[in-house]
N, C-alpha and C positions, 0 to 999 in steps of 0.2 A: 363205335363210340363217337359221340359228337357233343359239343357244348349245348346244354339245354338251359333256358332261362325260365325260371319259375318266379312268379310274383305272388306273394302271400300277404293278404291283409290280416292283421292281427290286432287283438286288443292291446292298447298301450298300457301294459301292466308290468311290474317287476317280475323277472324270471322267465318271460316269454322267449327271449333270445336264447337263454340257456336250454329251455325245453326243445327248441327247434334244432340247435346245434347238437344236443344229445341224441335226438332222433337220427341225425346223419351219422353220428359216431356209432350208435347201436346197430345201424343197418350197413355199416362199413362203406358209406358213400363219402367221397371227398368233395368238399366245397371249394370250388375254384375262386369264387368271389361272393361276398355277402355284404349287402348294404341295407341299412335300416334307417328310416326317417319318418317324421310325422306326415300325415296327409291333410287334406283340407277339412276332413271330418274330425272333430274333437274326440279323443279316446281311441282313434284308429291309427296304427302305424302300418307302413308298407315295407316289406322285405323283398329285395331283389336277390335271388339266389342263382348263381351260375355254377353248373356242375357238368363234369364229363360223364356221360352215360348213354345208353341206348334208349329207344322210345319206351321199352318195357320198364326199365329202371326209373325213368322219369315219371311214368304213370304210378309206379309203386310208391315213389317218394310223395307224389301228390296225394295219393289216397292215405298214406300214413300221416301226412301233415293235417288232413282233415280230422284225424282221430285226436289231435291235441285240442284241449278245451278252449284255448284262447285264439285259435285260428278261425277266422271268419270266412275267408274265401281264398282259393288258390287258382291261379291261371298259368298255364304253360304257354308262353308267348314265343316259343322258339320258331315256329313256322308261320307266325302272324306278322304282317308288316308292322314294324315298331321302330322307334327312335331309341338307339342303344348308345350310351355314352359312358366314358370313363374320364376321370380327372386326375392329373398328375402334377405335382410340384417337383421340379428337378433343379438341384443346385449343381452348377457347372463351374469348374475351375477356369478362370480367365486371367490374362495378363494384358499389358498394353499392346502386345503384338497380335493377339488373336481375338480380342474383345469384339471388334467390328465383325469378324467372320461369324462368331457365335450369335451376335445380334441379328445378322442377316439370315442365319439358319432359323432362328426363332421366328422371324418374319415370314420365311418361306412356309413354315408349318403353321402359321397363324397362332403362334404361342404368344403369350403376353408376359413381358418381363415385369416382375413384381418387386424385385429387390436387386440393387446393384451395390457391389463392394469393390475394393481395390483388387481382390484376388478371386472373387466369385460373383455369380449372378444367379438368381432364382427365376425360373420361368414357370408359368402356369399354362398347361395345355389340356384342352378338352377335345375328345373325339372318340372314335372307335378304338378298340384295343390294339389293332394292328398299326394304327397311326402313331400311337404312343410308343409302341415297340420300335417302330422305324425311327422316331425321334431319338430314342435312347441309343439305337445303333449308330446314328450319325454323330451324336454328342460324345459317345464313349471315348474316342481318341483324344478329346480335349480334357477328359477326366470328370466323370460324374462323381461328385463328392457325397451326395445324398439324394434320395428320391423317396417319395411317398405317393401311393395311388389310392384313390377312394374305393375302387371296385366299380362294377358295372351298375348303372341305373338304366331302367328301360320303361318305355311307355308305348302303348299301342298308338299307331298312326290313325288319323281320320277323326271324324266328328261324332262317332258313335259313343256318346258320353255314357249312356245307360249301361253299356257292357263293362265300363271301367268302374262303376259305382259299387263299392263293397256294401254288404248289408250293415245296418246300424249295429252298434255294440249291443249285445243282449241286455235287456233291462233287468236290473236286480232291485227288487222292491225290499226295502229294509224299513221296518216300522219302529224299532227300538234299539237301544244299545245291546241288549241281549241277542236280538236277531242279527245285529251287525257282527258280533263276535262269532255266532254260529255260521253266518254267511262266510266270514273270513276263514273259518276252519274248513269249511267245505271247499272253498276256492283254493286253499293251499294243498289239497290232496292231489 
């Protein structure tokens, strides 16, 4: 078992995230991280899914994702050179005695302090998952009051732009309001 990173390009439509999450639930796969965001192409969103599985399980999930109507393309970038990042906001308890030390630790890890209060500060850190885990381990003795992580986002390295391009959103030609309601009914199935 190892972490696999799947990138799925999907139509930017209501219910797509639910369909993808339901696929994982039905197949009894656990999602370690799931991030979704818009792409440079209108109507196309990009999902980065991290899961613990073997190669066979990853291929099974990939083929099942293709069965979903709104999925346009799926890439397993686990073994491909890629930039993989996670973002965390960490609120740490501070006082006049340890504030400088916490600020120095933030500097060592190249974290950015985004909010300072009398009794706490919030730092923003971006990097690989293990870097963020290490920061949490170092800050835990000071008292982590709150933390949120975005989940992994990943992109292939290099200039091979064509391999990153998802296909265009399938064209749906609608000629009248009656056709529109029929088209909506078909899409909701």
